[in-house]
C-alpha positions, 0 to 999 in steps of 0.5 A: 499499499502506498504511503501518502503524506499530505503537506498543507501550506498555502497549498495542499500537496499530496506526495508519495516518496520523492517529489514528482510533477505536481498540479495546483487547482484553486478552489475558485476553479472547482466552484466555477464548474471547471471539473464538469469539463471532465466527465467519466474517466477524463479527469483521472486520465488528464491528471495522469497526463499532466503529472507525467509529461515532458516539461520541455515539449509538453509530450508524454510517451505512454500506452493505454494499459500503462495508464490503466495500471494507474487509474481505476478504469478499464482499457476500453474506458481509458480509450474512450476518455483519451478520444473525448479529450482529443475531440475537445482539443485538450490533447492530441494523440500521435496515432503512429504507433511506437515500438512496443505499442507506445504512442505520444500525447501532446497536452494542449495547455493553451486550451486548458488555460482557456477553460480556466480563463473563460470559467473564472473571468480572468482574461486579462491576467491570462493574457499577461502571463502568456505575454510574459512567458513568450517572446514578442511577436515582432522579435520572433519574426525578426529573429526568424527572418534573419535566421533564414537570410543568413543561415545563422551559423549553420555551417556544421549542420549543412544549413547553408545548403539551399535545400536545407535553408528551404526546409528551415524556412518552411518549418519555422512558420509552424513555431508557436508564438509562445515558444522561445524562437531561439531554442526552437530554431537551434532544435530545427537546425539539429533535425536538418543535420541529423536527418537525410533531406528526403526524411525531412521533406517527408516530415513536411509532407506528412505534417501538412497532410495531417493538418489539412485532414484534421483541420488543425492550426499551425501550433498543433501541427508543430507539436505533431511534427515534434512527436513524429521527430521523436518517434524517428529518433527513437527508431534511429530512422535517419535515412529514408530507407530506414524510414520506409522500412519502419513504415512498411512494418507499421502497415503490415502489422496493422493489416494483420491486427485488422484481419485477426479482428482487432477493430482499432489499432489503439487496442493492439497491446504489447504482446500482440504487437510483438507477436505480429512483428515476430511473424514478419521478422526473424533472424532465420526465416520470415514470412511475407505479409501475404502468407502471414495473412493467409495463415490467420484466415485459414486458422479462423476458418478451420477452427470450429470452437471459436476464434483462435488465439495468437498462440494457436496460430503461431503453434499450428501455422506460423511456426511450422510454415517458417520451419518449412520455409514457406515463401508464397500462398501457393506453397502454403496451400500445398503444405495444408493440402499434404497435411490434410491428406495425412490426417485423412489417411492415418486414422484409417490405417491405425484402425486397420492395424488395431483390427488386425491385432485384435484378430490375431489375438482372438485366434491365439486365445481360442481358434475353436471359438472363432470357428463357431462364430463363423457358423453363428447367425446374427440372431444368435449374436450375444449383444443386444444391438438395439439397446446399444443403439438406443443407449442401453446395456447389453 
């Protein structure tokens, strides 16, 4: 049981062990109905997020089951809560899955502050705090323009390359007004230095596509851009070829999950993710996506007592096919046909063997009895077959 200490000074602070990120909620916000903005599981989820995010980027990288382990809600309730928070623009979820089914959530503190501002009629105070926390717009614009024109000491990062300067100019337009422009520009220059030009170009295309599809503003698009970059750093996708590899793996594992019957990619847990990936990647032999899909379909068709588990599919299809080095769907069909043929003939052969053994044993015990049985008619047979058929005793 966790020991909780309560320290009451000007605020009430609850901690367990070492101090972590804390949240202070003023009573006036509660009285004004602030909590009504977080129905169901959303408040618990939001409190978890705001006490675990990266202070530098307002991100948290987590999993649904990880959140479930900290709050009293089911996986489905947590997923619904996350969707609700995102629909109300309080968070933004990067739906591009990470390794081990992690995903990234950006907390929109601007929106949260707006709720407080509206409910408590503190518009002027909030505006003043926002202005003091960020660079003036004119200063930001001047710095950005100067950085684009001069390259601002980008010698070491290849920033004076025309294509790099072009990408720098495009990305800097996404920087939010409340961000320290100097720090953000330095971060962008590092991206230009670390990633291939084709990867940066792909980054810009994906962010613009996402922004248009979801009708998001440039600030939200910038945080989405940061979440993609962090994912690529984690996977070390610095080259375009490696990026394509991970993109392909993401699409293929997602397709396998859909065929298996998982209706939402967000519902794929860590074990399932690892299992799907292991079918497609192996040090010794890997199955193609088409063969793995065929295995799932055949397992579902052939198993009569409900949906097969992933372990059942792996034990009866994936592993045997890997051992047989099945490379195409046709080879898989041939393999199953041979297996079906063996399963059909073996029981018959076994029965014949048992009959021969039984007949031989009878003959050794009593040859005269066998001779008499040949002369006997069915009417004199000692078992009452009609009762056996009806479930009675002989």
